[in-house]
C-alpha positions as CSV (number, residue, x, y, z in Angstrom):
1,M,0.0,0.0,0.0
2,P,1.4,3.5,-0.7
3,L,2.5,5.5,2.3
4,P,2.6,9.3,2.6
5,G,6.1,10.7,2.3
6,L,7.7,7.5,1.0
7,S,10.5,8.2,-1.5
8,R,11.2,6.3,-4.7
9,C,13.9,4.3,-3.0
10,A,11.2,1.9,-1.6
11,F,12.4,-1.6,-1.1
12,V,10.0,-4.6,-1.6
13,V,10.5,-8.2,-0.7
14,L,8.0,-10.2,-2.8
15,G,6.6,-13.6,-2.1
16,A,8.1,-14.0,1.3
17,T,6.3,-16.6,3.5
18,L,7.2,-16.4,7.1
19,L,6.0,-19.3,9.3
20,P,6.2,-19.0,13.1
21,A,8.7,-21.6,14.2
22,T,6.5,-22.6,17.1
23,S,3.6,-23.6,14.9
24,V,5.4,-25.9,12.6
25,A,7.9,-27.7,14.9
26,R,6.4,-31.1,14.0
27,D,6.1,-30.7,10.2
28,L,8.7,-32.5,8.1
29,L,9.6,-30.2,5.2
30,P,10.6,-31.6,1.8
31,V,13.9,-30.6,0.4
32,S,13.7,-28.6,-2.8
33,A,15.4,-29.9,-6.0
34,G,19.1,-29.0,-6.0
35,A,19.2,-28.4,-2.2
36,T,21.4,-30.4,0.1
37,Q,19.6,-33.3,1.8
38,P,19.8,-33.0,5.6
39,A,21.5,-36.0,7.3
40,P,19.1,-38.3,9.1
41,A,18.8,-37.8,12.8
42,D,20.4,-41.0,13.9
43,G,23.9,-42.0,14.9
44,S,23.4,-41.4,18.6
45,P,24.9,-43.6,21.3
46,T,21.6,-45.2,22.5
47,E,22.9,-48.1,24.6
48,P,24.6,-47.8,28.0
49,D,28.3,-48.7,27.6
50,R,29.5,-50.8,30.6
51,R,33.1,-51.1,29.6
52,P,35.6,-48.7,31.1
53,G,37.7,-48.7,28.0
54,R,38.3,-50.3,24.6
55,T,41.2,-52.4,23.4
56,P,42.4,-53.6,20.0
57,S,41.3,-57.1,18.9
58,A,44.0,-58.6,21.0
59,A,45.8,-57.2,24.0
60,A,48.5,-58.6,26.3
61,S,49.5,-57.5,29.8
62,V,52.5,-57.9,32.0
63,Q,52.3,-57.8,35.8
64,A,55.1,-57.5,38.3
65,G,54.0,-56.9,41.9
66,G,51.6,-54.0,41.9
67,L,52.6,-52.7,38.5
68,T,50.6,-53.8,35.4
69,L,51.5,-52.8,31.8
70,N,49.3,-53.4,28.7
71,E,48.4,-51.7,25.4
72,Q,45.9,-49.5,27.1
73,G,48.4,-48.0,29.6
74,A,49.8,-48.7,33.0
75,S,48.4,-49.2,36.5
76,Y,49.8,-49.5,40.0
77,R,48.0,-51.2,42.8
78,S,48.9,-51.4,46.5
79,G,47.2,-52.0,49.8
80,S,46.6,-54.2,52.8
81,S,43.8,-56.2,54.4
82,R,42.1,-52.9,55.4
83,E,43.0,-50.5,52.6
84,R,43.6,-50.5,48.8
85,L,44.7,-48.0,46.2
86,Q,45.0,-48.2,42.4
87,L,46.3,-45.6,40.0
88,R,45.6,-45.8,36.3
89,L,47.2,-44.0,33.3
90,G,46.0,-44.8,29.8
91,A,46.2,-43.6,26.2
92,N,43.0,-44.4,24.2
93,T,42.7,-44.5,20.4
94,G,39.7,-44.1,18.0
95,V,36.6,-42.2,19.1
96,D,38.0,-41.8,22.7
97,A,41.5,-40.7,21.6
98,G,43.5,-39.0,24.3
99,A,45.1,-39.6,27.6
100,S,43.0,-40.8,30.6
101,V,43.8,-41.0,34.3
102,G,42.0,-42.8,37.1
103,V,42.1,-43.7,40.8
104,D,40.4,-46.3,42.9
105,Y,40.5,-46.2,46.7
106,A,38.8,-48.2,49.4
107,R,39.2,-48.5,53.2
108,L,37.6,-50.5,56.0
109,L,36.6,-48.0,58.7
110,N,35.6,-50.6,61.2
111,D,33.8,-53.9,61.4
112,R,30.6,-52.3,60.2
113,W,31.5,-49.6,57.8
114,A,33.6,-49.5,54.5
115,L,34.0,-46.7,52.0
116,G,35.4,-46.4,48.5
117,V,35.7,-44.1,45.5
118,N,36.3,-44.6,41.8
119,A,37.3,-41.6,39.7
120,S,38.4,-41.3,36.1
121,A,38.9,-38.5,33.6
122,G,39.7,-38.5,29.9
123,A,41.4,-35.8,27.9
124,R,38.1,-35.0,26.0
125,R,35.4,-37.5,26.4
126,A,34.3,-38.4,29.9
127,Q,34.6,-37.7,33.6
128,D,33.3,-40.3,36.0
129,L,33.0,-40.2,39.8
130,M,31.5,-43.0,42.0
131,F,31.2,-43.2,45.8
132,N,30.6,-46.6,47.3
133,G,29.5,-47.4,50.9
134,L,29.0,-50.7,52.7
135,Y,27.2,-51.3,56.0
136,S,27.6,-54.8,57.6
137,P,25.4,-55.2,60.7
138,G,26.8,-58.8,60.9
139,A,29.5,-60.9,59.4
140,D,27.0,-62.6,57.2
141,L,24.9,-59.6,56.0
142,H,26.1,-56.6,53.9
143,I,24.1,-53.6,52.6
144,G,25.8,-51.4,50.0
145,L,25.0,-48.1,48.3
146,S,26.7,-46.5,45.3
147,L,26.2,-42.9,44.0
148,G,27.7,-41.7,40.8
149,W,28.0,-38.7,38.5
150,L,29.1,-38.9,34.9
151,R,29.8,-36.3,32.2
152,S,30.2,-37.7,28.7
153,T,30.9,-36.0,25.4
154,D,29.7,-37.8,22.2
155,S,29.1,-37.0,18.6
156,Y,25.4,-36.8,17.6
157,R,24.2,-36.6,14.1
158,F,21.4,-34.0,13.6
159,H,19.6,-33.0,10.5
160,S,21.9,-30.0,10.2
161,G,25.0,-32.2,10.6
162,S,27.1,-33.9,13.3
163,D,28.1,-32.1,16.5
164,E,29.6,-33.0,19.8
165,V,27.3,-32.6,22.9
166,T,28.1,-33.0,26.5
167,V,25.6,-34.8,28.7
168,N,25.5,-35.1,32.5
169,Q,24.2,-38.2,34.2
170,G,23.5,-39.4,37.7
171,S,23.2,-43.0,38.9
172,A,22.6,-45.0,42.1
173,L,22.7,-48.6,43.1
174,L,21.4,-50.3,46.2
175,R,22.5,-53.9,47.0
176,A,22.3,-56.5,49.7
177,R,24.1,-59.8,50.3
178,K,23.4,-62.6,52.8
179,Q,26.1,-65.2,53.3
180,F,25.6,-68.7,54.7
181,D,28.0,-71.2,56.3
182,R,30.5,-72.6,53.8
183,G,29.5,-76.2,54.7
184,S,26.0,-75.8,53.3
185,L,25.0,-76.1,49.6
186,L,23.8,-72.5,49.4
187,T,26.7,-70.1,50.1
188,H,25.0,-66.7,49.5
189,V,22.1,-64.8,48.0
190,S,22.2,-61.2,46.8
191,A,19.9,-58.6,45.3
192,S,20.5,-55.2,43.7
193,A,18.4,-52.4,42.2
194,Y,19.9,-49.5,40.2
195,L,18.9,-46.4,38.4
196,A,20.7,-44.0,36.0
197,Q,19.2,-40.8,34.6
198,A,20.7,-38.6,32.0
199,R,20.0,-34.8,32.1
200,K,18.7,-33.1,29.0
201,P,21.5,-30.9,27.5
202,D,20.8,-27.4,26.2
203,V,21.7,-27.5,22.5
204,A,21.3,-24.4,20.4
205,D,19.1,-24.5,17.3
206,R,20.8,-24.3,14.0
207,V,19.7,-22.7,10.7
208,M,19.8,-24.7,7.5
209,T,19.7,-23.0,4.1
210,E,18.2,-24.4,0.9
211,E,18.7,-22.6,-2.3
212,T,17.3,-23.1,-5.8
213,A,17.4,-21.0,-8.9
214,T,14.4,-18.9,-7.7
215,L,14.0,-19.4,-4.0
216,I,16.0,-19.2,-0.7
217,R,14.5,-21.2,2.2
218,F,15.7,-21.0,5.8
219,L,14.9,-23.9,8.0
220,V,15.5,-24.3,11.8
221,D,16.8,-27.6,13.1
222,P,15.7,-27.8,16.8
223,R,18.6,-30.2,17.6
224,E,16.8,-31.9,20.5
225,I,18.5,-34.5,22.6
226,S,16.4,-37.1,24.5
227,P,18.0,-38.2,27.8
228,G,17.7,-41.8,28.8
229,R,16.5,-43.4,32.0
230,L,17.9,-46.8,32.9
231,Q,16.2,-49.0,35.6
232,G,17.3,-52.5,36.5
233,F,17.5,-55.2,39.1
234,S,19.5,-58.4,39.6
235,L,19.5,-61.5,41.8
236,G,22.5,-63.6,42.6
237,L,22.9,-67.1,44.0
238,G,26.0,-68.9,45.2
239,M,26.4,-72.6,45.6
240,A,29.0,-75.2,46.6
241,P,27.7,-78.4,45.0
242,W,31.0,-80.3,45.3
243,P,34.2,-80.0,47.5
244,N,36.5,-77.2,46.4
245,G,33.9,-76.1,43.9
246,D,32.0,-72.8,43.6
247,I,29.1,-71.8,41.3
248,R,27.6,-68.4,41.1
249,I,24.4,-67.6,39.1
250,G,23.1,-64.2,38.3
251,L,19.8,-63.1,36.7
252,G,18.7,-59.5,36.0
253,S,16.4,-57.3,33.9
254,E,17.0,-53.7,32.6
255,R,14.7,-51.1,30.9
256,L,16.1,-48.1,29.0
257,L,13.5,-45.4,28.3
258,H,13.7,-42.3,26.1
259,R,10.9,-39.7,26.0
260,F,10.5,-37.6,22.9
261,L,9.2,-34.1,22.1
262,D,5.9,-35.2,20.6
263,G,5.0,-37.2,23.8
264,S,6.0,-40.6,22.4
265,T,8.6,-42.9,24.0
266,A,11.1,-45.6,23.0
267,A,11.8,-48.4,25.5
268,Q,14.3,-51.2,25.3
269,R,14.1,-54.1,27.8
270,R,16.7,-56.8,28.1
271,L,17.4,-59.7,30.4
272,S,20.9,-60.4,31.7
273,A,22.3,-63.7,32.9
274,S,25.7,-64.8,34.2
275,L,27.4,-68.1,35.3
276,D,30.7,-68.3,37.1
277,V,32.3,-71.7,37.9
278,R,35.5,-72.1,40.0
279,H,37.3,-75.3,41.1
280,T,40.4,-75.7,43.1
281,L,42.6,-78.7,42.3
282,P,45.3,-80.3,44.4
283,G,48.7,-78.6,44.2
284,C,47.1,-75.1,44.3
285,W,45.7,-75.2,40.8
286,Q,42.5,-73.3,40.2
287,V,40.3,-73.4,37.1
288,E,37.9,-70.5,36.4
289,G,35.3,-70.0,33.7
290,S,32.4,-67.6,33.2
291,V,29.8,-66.6,30.7
292,A,27.6,-63.5,30.8
293,S,24.9,-62.0,28.6
294,G,23.9,-58.4,29.2
295,V,22.5,-55.2,27.7
296,A,25.8,-54.1,26.2
297,S,27.6,-57.4,25.3
298,N,28.1,-61.1,25.7
299,R,31.2,-62.1,27.6
300,F,33.1,-65.4,27.8
301,S,36.3,-66.2,29.8
302,L,38.4,-69.2,30.8
303,G,41.5,-69.2,33.0
304,V,43.8,-71.2,35.1
305,R,46.0,-70.3,38.1
306,K,48.9,-72.0,39.8
307,G,50.4,-70.1,42.7
308,P,51.7,-66.8,41.3
309,W,51.1,-67.8,37.7
310,M,48.0,-67.0,35.7
311,L,46.8,-67.6,32.2
312,A,43.4,-66.5,30.9
313,A,41.5,-65.8,27.7
314,S,38.3,-63.8,27.3
315,R,36.0,-62.6,24.6
316,D,33.7,-59.5,24.8
317,A,31.2,-59.6,21.9
318,S,29.6,-56.2,21.8
319,R,25.9,-55.8,20.9
320,Q,26.4,-52.2,19.9
321,A,28.1,-50.7,16.9
322,Q,31.5,-51.0,18.6
323,S,34.5,-53.3,18.3
324,S,34.4,-56.6,20.1
325,Q,37.3,-57.5,22.4
326,T,39.5,-60.6,22.5
327,R,42.1,-60.8,25.3
328,L,44.8,-63.3,26.1
329,V,46.5,-62.5,29.4
330,A,49.5,-64.2,31.0
331,G,50.7,-63.0,34.4
332,L,53.1,-63.6,37.2
333,N,52.5,-62.1,40.6
334,L,55.9,-61.2,42.1
335,P,55.4,-59.7,45.6
336,L,57.9,-56.9,46.4
337,G,58.6,-56.7,50.1
338,Q,55.4,-58.5,51.0
339,A,54.6,-62.0,52.1
340,A,53.9,-64.5,49.3
341,P,50.3,-65.3,48.7
342,V,48.9,-68.3,50.6
343,C,47.1,-71.0,48.6
344,R,43.7,-71.8,50.0
345,S,41.1,-74.2,48.8
346,A,37.7,-73.0,47.7
347,A,36.2,-74.7,50.8
348,G,38.3,-72.5,53.0
349,G,36.5,-69.4,51.8
350,S,37.8,-65.8,51.9
351,L,38.3,-63.5,54.8
352,P,35.3,-61.3,55.4
353,A,37.5,-58.2,55.5
354,L,38.7,-58.9,52.0
355,Q,35.2,-59.4,50.7
356,R,34.0,-56.1,52.2
357,L,37.0,-54.3,50.7
358,D,36.2,-55.7,47.2
359,E,32.6,-54.5,47.5
360,V,33.6,-50.8,47.8
361,F,36.8,-50.9,45.7
362,T,35.3,-52.1,42.4
363,R,33.0,-49.7,40.4
364,P,29.6,-51.3,40.0
365,S,29.4,-52.9,36.6
366,Q,25.6,-52.3,36.3
367,L,26.0,-48.5,36.1
368,P,26.8,-47.1,32.6
369,T,30.2,-45.5,31.8
370,R,28.7,-43.4,29.0
371,A,25.7,-41.1,29.0
372,M,22.5,-42.5,27.7
373,A,21.2,-39.9,25.3
374,R,20.0,-39.9,21.7
375,V,18.8,-37.5,19.0
376,D,15.0,-37.0,19.3
377,P,13.7,-38.3,16.0
378,T,10.4,-36.4,16.4
379,A,12.1,-33.0,16.4
380,R,12.2,-32.2,12.7
381,P,13.3,-29.0,10.9
382,S,10.7,-26.2,10.6
383,L,10.5,-23.5,7.9
384,L,11.5,-20.1,9.1
385,A,11.2,-18.1,5.8
386,S,11.0,-18.6,2.1
387,L,12.2,-15.8,-0.2
388,D,11.7,-15.1,-3.9
389,K,15.1,-14.1,-5.2
390,S,13.6,-11.7,-7.7
391,G,12.2,-9.6,-4.9
392,L,15.5,-9.0,-3.1
393,A,16.5,-6.1,-5.3
394,G,20.1,-6.4,-4.5
395,A,19.7,-7.1,-0.8
396,T,21.1,-10.2,0.8
397,A,19.3,-12.5,3.3
398,T,20.6,-14.6,6.1
399,A,18.9,-15.9,9.3
400,T,19.3,-16.9,12.9
401,P,17.0,-19.5,14.6
402,E,14.8,-16.5,15.8
403,A,15.0,-13.9,13.0
404,L,15.3,-13.3,9.3
405,I,18.2,-10.8,8.5
406,L,18.0,-8.5,5.5
407,S,21.1,-6.5,4.6
408,L,19.8,-3.6,2.4
409,V,21.8,-1.9,-0.3
410,D,21.6,1.3,1.7
411,P,22.4,0.5,5.4
412,A,19.3,0.7,7.7
413,I,19.2,2.9,10.7
414,A,15.8,2.3,12.4
415,V,12.2,1.0,11.8
416,A,9.9,4.0,11.5
417,D,6.4,2.4,11.1
418,L,4.9,-1.0,11.0
419,F,1.7,-2.1,9.3
420,I,0.0,-5.5,9.8
421,N,-3.0,-6.3,7.5
422,G,-3.1,-2.7,6.5
423,L,-3.3,-1.3,10.1
424,Q,-0.6,0.6,11.8
425,V,0.6,-1.2,14.9
426,A,3.1,-0.7,17.7
427,N,6.4,-2.4,17.0
428,V,6.2,-4.4,20.2
429,G,5.4,-8.1,20.6
430,A,3.6,-9.8,23.5
431,N,6.9,-10.4,25.2
432,G,7.7,-6.7,25.2
433,Q,10.5,-7.0,22.5
434,P,10.3,-5.4,19.1
435,L,8.8,-7.3,16.1
436,L,11.3,-5.8,13.7
437,W,14.5,-4.0,14.7
438,V,17.8,-2.8,13.3
439,Q,21.1,-4.3,14.5
440,G,24.3,-3.0,13.1
441,T,23.2,-2.0,9.6
442,S,20.8,-4.9,9.0
443,L,17.0,-5.3,9.4
444,Y,16.0,-8.1,11.7
445,I,12.5,-9.7,11.4
446,G,11.6,-11.6,14.6
447,V,9.6,-14.4,13.0
448,G,8.8,-16.0,16.3
449,R,7.6,-12.7,17.9
450,L,4.9,-12.0,15.2
451,P,1.3,-12.3,16.4
452,G,-0.4,-15.6,16.1
453,I,-2.2,-16.2,12.8
454,A,-4.8,-18.9,12.1
455,V,-3.7,-21.9,10.1
456,G,-3.9,-21.2,6.4
457,Q,-4.4,-17.5,6.9
458,T,-2.0,-15.1,5.1
459,V,-1.5,-11.6,6.5
460,P,0.5,-8.8,4.7
461,V,3.2,-7.0,6.8
462,E,4.8,-3.7,5.7
463,A,7.6,-1.8,7.5
464,V,9.0,1.6,6.7
465,V,12.8,1.7,7.4
466,L,15.0,4.7,7.8
467,L,18.2,4.5,5.7
468,A,21.7,5.8,6.3
469,G,21.5,7.9,3.1
470,G,18.5,9.8,4.5
471,G,15.8,8.1,2.5
472,L,13.1,5.5,3.3
473,A,12.6,1.9,2.3
474,L,9.4,-0.1,2.2
475,V,9.9,-3.8,3.2
476,S,6.8,-5.9,2.6
477,F,6.2,-9.6,3.1
478,N,3.4,-12.1,3.9
479,V,3.0,-14.1,7.1
480,T,1.2,-17.4,6.7
481,G,-0.1,-19.4,9.7
482,N,0.6,-23.1,9.8
């Protein structure tokens, strides 16, 4: 519409359709011919990773006293019957490339209480902290609690491309164990329940540009991350069905849940089972074997010990898109300044103090070592603006997730008047911020701040802009509700 006092330097944007981002957040937009196809919103780490590190297909280790060396790094371990310390230094490759350090410490405070801590930090990827506590009201009953915090950085593939996102996660585990006399068939029963909850990260939206011979379209990728919630429980049973023999059986169930932006959910439920068999032979020989099936992998191992010597082979077959692990370990325990280990039969059992120390020294295997988060597949790109190139009249257009930016040929100074559907209105939105404003020398159109419009309704908008050269420009466009 003509405006009084408007000079001939009027500027018109034709055929512009601006859709409020909040109204089309769930509409999948087709990609125009010749435009770049957005990457699918997949590639997220969706399974809890229970392994503290990864190794090549085969790894060997050498142990001398408390010092252990292997392809992953080095560790030093020392302690007594009431205290234990382990220091770890590693150098990871692949997706977790970089140095990593860790410390594990445990101490028996008295006959009832024991405390421990597990801490690790990588150069880039993850920081992990776990506190373990154990209360033993009697020599045959133990109640433990573990509380953990994890920060993990992973690469997530959004519609607008891959990006690294850091996710925080908390976890807790409650367990109880009842032991029986070694002379009975049943040696112990145990139960545990655990929970891990990732926190939703704040990831900024990103603008995607599609350009054809006649149109420029700006789309906003919401880049939503759905945090996971893991709940599980397990039951354990120990038996001594024959002299010097020990069998341990474990059963468990886990449920991993993700909630999405549109109200839908994705749940994965898996059962886990494990079997450990140990038998002590005459001459201080001990044979050990185990098999376990869990949410992250299937594990198999077989080993033999003879005094200070040890030989073992294991296979960790991952259920995720990660490399499986095969290990062959030969070791020799050479005590330095300590008494040589005493050979005991399985029927002799272990000292209660050593069992309690193990409970708080070892990080709970049920709690994930990587954040459980994934890209929300229901958060799809929404159209911010579509511009007809023929109407730009030499101006250039860019965008942020909140506004369309027009850089006029003659730099803009301020917005003089604003008309919506032919009526002059105040240049203020419901949130008290301007609908259009000048920043630097460019005109910003706050698409998300424009008044709500009914679906399918098209409303013309016109703005009179003061220019640095002293003239006026008319910027006009249409807003379509959707």
